[in-house]
C-alpha distance (Angstrom), angle and dihedral (degrees) to the residues before:
residue distance angle dihedral
M1 . . .
I2 3.79 . .
L3 3.82 114.8 .
V4 3.82 118.8 -169.5
N5 3.78 137.4 162.2
T6 3.80 92.7 -143.2
D7 3.80 125.1 88.8
Y8 3.81 91.9 -123.4
I9 3.79 141.5 40.1
P10 3.81 111.9 -140.0
G11 3.80 112.4 -108.5
R12 3.81 94.7 5.3
E13 3.79 129.7 109.0
F14 3.77 117.9 -161.1
E15 3.76 146.9 166.6
M16 3.78 120.5 -123.4
L17 3.79 115.8 -117.3
G18 3.79 99.8 -176.7
L19 3.77 147.6 -91.7
V20 3.79 118.8 -36.5
K21 3.78 127.5 -174.7
G22 3.76 143.3 175.6
S23 3.77 131.1 -166.3
T24 3.77 143.6 174.5
I25 3.77 138.9 179.5
Q26 3.79 114.6 -138.8
T27 3.78 133.4 -173.8
R28 3.78 135.5 -176.1
H29 3.80 126.4 -123.3
V30 3.82 112.5 -91.5
G31 3.82 90.1 -117.7
K32 3.79 90.3 58.1
D33 3.82 89.7 47.2
I34 3.81 89.8 58.5
G35 3.80 91.0 50.1
Q36 3.79 91.4 48.5
A37 3.82 90.5 50.2
F38 3.80 89.3 60.5
K39 3.81 90.5 48.2
H40 3.81 88.0 53.0
L41 3.82 88.5 61.9
V42 3.81 95.2 55.6
G43 3.79 100.1 32.2
G44 3.77 133.2 -124.1
E45 3.76 137.5 104.3
L46 3.79 118.0 -30.5
K47 3.80 94.0 -136.8
A48 3.81 96.2 -177.7
Y49 3.81 89.3 56.7
S50 3.80 92.6 44.3
E51 3.80 88.8 53.4
M52 3.81 90.6 46.7
M53 3.81 91.5 52.9
D54 3.83 92.7 46.0
Q55 3.80 89.4 52.1
A56 3.82 91.6 46.3
R57 3.83 92.0 51.1
A58 3.82 90.5 49.7
I59 3.82 92.5 50.4
A60 3.81 93.1 46.2
T61 3.82 91.7 47.4
K62 3.81 91.8 50.5
R63 3.81 90.7 50.3
M64 3.81 90.8 50.4
A65 3.82 92.0 48.4
D66 3.82 90.5 48.0
E67 3.80 90.1 52.7
A68 3.82 89.9 49.7
R69 3.83 91.8 49.7
A70 3.81 89.7 51.0
M71 3.84 87.7 56.7
G72 3.81 91.0 51.3
A73 3.81 94.4 -107.6
D74 3.78 124.6 161.6
A75 3.80 94.6 -162.7
V76 3.78 145.7 1.8
I77 3.79 116.9 -131.9
N78 3.80 133.9 -169.8
I79 3.82 92.9 28.5
R80 3.80 117.0 -172.0
Y81 3.81 132.2 -177.5
A82 3.79 129.7 -152.4
S83 3.78 132.1 176.5
S84 3.76 137.2 -172.3
A85 3.77 138.3 177.8
V86 3.79 111.3 -109.2
M87 3.81 95.4 -178.9
K88 3.80 138.0 -18.3
G89 3.79 107.6 -53.1
A90 3.82 95.3 4.1
A91 3.77 129.2 96.4
E92 3.78 136.4 -176.7
V93 3.78 119.8 -140.5
I94 3.78 120.8 -166.1
V95 3.78 126.8 -176.5
Y96 3.78 124.9 -172.5
G97 3.76 139.8 172.8
T98 3.79 144.9 145.6
A99 3.80 118.6 -75.4
V100 3.81 113.0 -139.2
K101 3.80 137.3 -174.1
F102 3.79 119.0 -146.8
A103 3.80 118.1 -117.7
A104 3.79 115.5 -115.4
R105 3.79 112.4 -97.4
């Protein structure tokens, strides 16, 4: 499965199959939240939250790719990510794009 954030794939012609998306809501363990609160006081990267967001993006991307495969897609183009806080210490990540099928050569 080819995943790109452009609206084309060089040298490939394709037909659009439709919108595909994936999402997840992730949270950190309360013990990690306490540790991150102390880090907030002194500044610097909140590594536990960075790891949480990386994991959330990976899960959402896999779900989007699985949805595209189920449609018979060869690729997803024009991929975009968005995230939002849904509650303290929890974030939603959504990824979406256009599933495409390559034209026969």
